[in-house]
C-alpha positions in Angstrom: -72.1 51.6 60.1 -73.0 55.3 59.4 -75.2 55.7 56.3 -72.6 57.9 54.5 -70.0 55.1 54.9 -72.4 52.6 53.4 -73.2 54.8 50.5 -69.5 55.3 50.0 -68.8 51.6 50.0 -71.6 51.0 47.4 -70.3 53.7 45.2 -66.7 52.2 45.6 -68.0 48.7 44.7 -69.9 50.0 41.6 -66.8 51.8 40.4 -64.7 48.7 40.8 -67.3 46.7 38.7 -67.2 49.4 36.0 -63.4 49.3 35.9 -63.3 45.5 35.6 -66.1 45.5 32.8 -64.1 48.1 30.8 -60.7 46.4 31.3 -62.1 43.0 30.1 -64.0 44.4 27.1 -63.0 42.5 24.0 -61.9 44.2 20.8 -63.4 41.5 18.6 -65.7 42.8 16.0 -69.5 42.0 16.4 -70.7 39.1 14.3 -73.8 37.4 13.2 -74.4 33.7 14.2 -74.4 31.6 11.2 -74.2 28.3 12.8 -76.2 26.3 10.2 -76.0 27.9 6.9 -74.9 24.8 5.2 -78.1 23.0 5.8 -79.7 25.1 3.0 -77.2 23.6 0.5 -77.2 19.9 1.4 -78.0 19.0 -2.1 -74.7 20.4 -3.3 -71.2 18.8 -3.0 -68.2 20.4 -1.4 -66.6 21.4 -4.7 -69.7 23.2 -5.7 -70.0 25.6 -2.6 -68.7 29.1 -2.0 -67.2 28.7 1.4 -66.0 31.4 3.8 -62.5 30.7 5.1 -60.1 32.3 7.6 -56.5 32.8 6.6 -54.0 31.8 9.5 -57.1 31.0 11.5 -55.2 30.7 15.0 -53.7 34.0 14.4 -56.1 35.8 16.9 -53.6 35.6 19.7 -49.9 34.4 20.4 -48.2 33.0 23.4 -46.3 36.3 23.4 -49.4 38.4 24.2 -47.9 40.1 27.4 -44.9 41.2 25.4 -47.0 42.4 22.4 -49.1 44.5 24.8 -45.9 46.5 25.2 -46.0 50.1 24.0 -42.7 49.7 22.4 -42.4 50.2 18.5 -40.9 46.7 18.0 -43.6 45.0 20.0 -46.3 47.1 18.2 -45.1 46.2 14.7 -44.6 42.5 15.6 -48.3 42.5 16.8 -49.5 44.4 13.6 -47.9 41.8 11.4 -48.4 38.6 13.2 -52.1 38.6 14.3 -54.6 37.9 11.4 -57.9 37.5 13.2 -59.9 38.9 15.9 -62.3 36.1 16.6 -61.2 32.8 18.1 -61.6 29.7 15.9 -65.0 28.6 17.7 -66.5 32.0 17.0 -65.1 32.1 13.4 -67.1 28.9 12.8 -70.1 30.5 14.5 -69.8 33.4 12.2 -69.9 31.2 9.1 -66.3 30.2 8.5 -66.2 26.5 7.2 -62.6 26.3 6.1 -59.7 26.7 8.6 -56.1 27.5 7.7 -54.0 25.6 10.2 -50.2 26.1 10.2 -48.4 23.7 12.5 -45.1 23.2 14.0 -43.5 20.7 16.6 -40.7 22.8 18.0 -42.4 22.9 21.5 -41.6 19.5 23.1 -44.6 17.2 23.1 -47.1 19.9 22.4 -48.0 20.6 18.7 -48.6 24.1 18.1 -50.5 26.3 15.6 -48.1 29.2 14.5 -47.8 32.2 12.4 -44.2 33.1 12.8 -45.0 33.2 16.5 -46.6 30.4 18.5 -50.4 31.0 18.6 -52.4 28.2 20.3 -51.9 24.4 20.9 -53.3 22.2 18.1 -55.5 20.4 20.6 -57.2 23.6 21.4 -58.2 24.1 17.9 -59.5 20.4 17.6 -61.5 21.0 20.9 -63.2 24.0 19.2 -64.0 22.1 16.0 -65.5 19.2 17.9 -67.6 21.5 20.1 -68.9 23.3 17.2 -69.8 20.2 15.3 -71.6 18.5 18.2 -73.7 21.7 18.5 -74.3 22.1 14.8 -75.1 18.8 13.3 -75.8 20.2 9.8 -72.4 21.5 9.1 -69.1 20.1 7.7 -65.7 21.8 8.6 -62.6 21.6 6.2 -59.2 21.9 7.7 -56.3 23.0 5.5 -53.3 21.5 7.4 -49.7 22.6 6.7 -46.3 23.2 8.1 -45.6 26.7 9.2 -43.0 27.8 6.7 -41.2 29.9 9.4 -40.2 26.5 11.0 -37.8 24.2 9.2 -38.9 20.8 10.3 -42.1 19.1 11.5 -42.5 15.8 13.2 -45.8 14.5 11.8 -45.7 11.6 14.1 -46.7 13.9 16.9 -49.7 15.3 15.0 -51.1 12.1 13.5 -52.3 10.6 17.0 -54.2 13.8 17.6 -56.0 13.7 14.3 -56.9 10.0 14.8 -58.1 10.8 18.3 -60.4 13.7 17.3 -61.5 12.9 13.8 -61.0 9.2 12.9 -64.6 7.9 11.9 -66.0 11.4 11.2 -63.5 12.2 8.4 -64.6 12.7 4.8 -62.6 10.6 2.4 -61.6 12.2 -0.9 -63.7 9.9 -3.0 -66.7 11.6 -1.5 -65.7 15.0 -3.0 -68.6 14.8 -5.4 -71.1 13.5 -3.0 -73.8 15.9 -1.7 -73.2 17.5 1.7 -76.5 15.8 3.0 -75.3 12.5 1.9 -71.9 12.9 3.7 -73.6 14.0 7.0 -76.0 11.2 6.7 -73.1 8.8 6.9 -71.8 10.7 9.9 -68.9 12.3 8.2 -68.2 15.9 9.2 -64.6 16.9 8.8 -62.3 17.2 5.6 -58.6 17.2 6.5 -56.3 18.5 3.7 -52.6 18.1 3.7 -51.5 19.2 0.3 -47.9 18.1 0.5 -47.9 15.0 2.5 -50.9 12.5 2.8 -48.9 9.8 4.3 -48.3 11.1 7.9 -49.1 7.8 9.7 -52.6 8.5 10.7 -55.7 6.2 9.9 -57.8 9.3 9.2 -58.3 10.1 5.6 -56.5 13.0 4.2 -57.2 14.9 1.1 -54.0 15.8 -0.9 -53.1 18.4 -3.6 -54.6 16.2 -6.3 -58.1 17.5 -5.4 -57.1 20.9 -4.1 -55.9 24.2 -5.9 -54.9 26.9 -3.5 -54.1 30.3 -4.9 -51.8 32.7 -3.0 -51.0 35.9 -4.8 -48.3 37.3 -2.5 -49.0 41.0 -3.2 -49.6 44.1 -1.1 -51.2 46.0 -4.1 -54.9 45.9 -4.1 -55.6 46.4 -8.0 -53.0 43.7 -8.7 -54.7 41.4 -6.3 -58.3 41.9 -7.7 -56.9 41.4 -11.3 -55.2 38.1 -10.4 -58.2 36.8 -8.4 -60.5 37.7 -11.3 -58.3 36.0 -13.8 -58.0 32.8 -11.8 -61.6 32.4 -11.0 -62.8 32.8 -14.7 -60.7 29.6 -15.4 -61.1 27.3 -12.4 -62.2 23.7 -13.0 -65.1 22.1 -11.2 -63.0 19.0 -10.6 -61.1 20.7 -7.8 -61.8 22.3 -4.4 -60.4 25.8 -5.1 -59.2 28.1 -2.4 -58.7 31.6 -3.2 -56.5 33.8 -0.8 -58.2 37.2 -0.9 -55.5 38.8 1.2 -52.9 41.4 1.0 -49.4 40.3 2.1 -47.1 42.9 3.6 -43.9 43.7 1.8 -40.8 44.0 4.1 -39.4 47.2 2.6 -42.7 49.0 1.9 -44.8 48.0 4.9 -42.9 46.5 7.7 -39.6 48.4 7.9 -41.3 51.8 7.7 -43.5 50.9 10.5 -40.3 50.2 12.8 -39.6 53.9 12.4 -41.2 55.9 15.4 -43.8 58.6 14.5 -44.5 57.2 11.1 -47.4 59.2 9.8 -49.4 56.2 8.8 -48.0 53.0 10.2 -49.4 49.9 8.3 -50.6 46.7 9.7 -52.2 43.5 8.5 -55.5 44.5 10.0 -55.6 48.0 8.2 -54.3 46.4 4.9 -56.9 43.7 4.8 -59.9 45.5 6.2 -59.5 47.8 3.2 -60.5 44.9 1.0 -64.0 44.5 2.4 -65.6 46.9 -0.1 -63.4 45.7 -3.0 -64.4 42.0 -2.7 -67.4 41.8 -4.9 -69.5 38.9 -6.2 -68.4 39.4 -9.7 -64.8 38.3 -8.9 -66.2 34.7 -8.2 -68.1 33.4 -11.2 -67.4 29.7 -10.1 -67.4 28.1 -6.4 -64.4 28.7 -4.4 -63.3 28.7 -0.8 -62.3 32.3 0.1 -59.6 32.9 2.7 -59.7 36.2 4.5 -57.8 38.0 7.2 -59.9 39.6 9.9 -63.1 37.8 8.8 -66.1 40.2 8.7 -70.0 39.9 8.4 -70.2 41.5 5.0 -67.7 39.2 3.0 -69.1 36.1 4.8 -72.6 37.0 3.8 -71.6 37.7 0.3 -70.0 34.3 -0.1 -72.8 32.3 1.4 -75.5 34.1 -0.7 -73.5 33.1 -3.8 -74.6 29.5 -3.1 -77.4 28.4 -5.6 -79.4 25.2 -5.7 -77.9 22.3 -7.7 -78.8 18.7 -7.2 -76.2 16.1 -6.6 -77.2 12.4 -6.6 -73.9 10.5 -6.2 -73.4 8.1 -3.2 -70.5 6.1 -2.1 -69.6 3.2 0.2 -67.7 4.6 3.4 -66.6 1.3 4.6 
């Protein structure tokens, strides 16, 4: 083969590789690995920890992804107000998230799904990621906030209970261990807290925490100053007897946010991402005088670091019988 043909073939191959690399580049934000931050706080119990949490944790993709990639206005708006995260669940945990917000439905026959209006990922995929992370990081505990996706009317918990037992029975943390140190919990090979606020009796053998031990604050506002004021007021008065979950998120209003975004050529179309990333610099340590799990859309390095750094040493000496 003539030399110029060889050179041309090499150049073409390089060009193809570059195109492939560009087309497969992820839009996920860079993040710092915080695989084992809890090991510094094994002397504290779960109610004493500041815990980074992701809101609608599986909302990094939907099964309608090909449609959502459309350039149509409707598809763009649906995408902008459905997706809530950039990192997948495994990477969220590696980034430091220790509480996952899991909304489930059983509308898909024989396959329980996590959803946020649209179907996101199979529940099994989420559980696989959690087990993988825990196997790789023996110093950590993961909290799962499990609830029905409110956009679906009915849920068949009998389809979900066997999956919970398959993955977590034997490594579940019973509610009676709420005030036991994280180190003591892990010493007894307990790694997962599962919360079902509204229904503890779903037919599984795995321990579930109920609303009796949990206080979850959702403020349902798209107004930043209002959100900050409500968060500040709530966190000044929380009790050390509960696991507190603060939803530090902006919720879009249909008339103010979503409907205007349906109008083509809107000057500044809103999205969940734009709304909630605007909160990064407004979420400050003084808003959280007492320990809480803090839920965030589009989790980021700055807020995760702030929450982790709020943890201070405090000894806990309780122990329980896990049998």
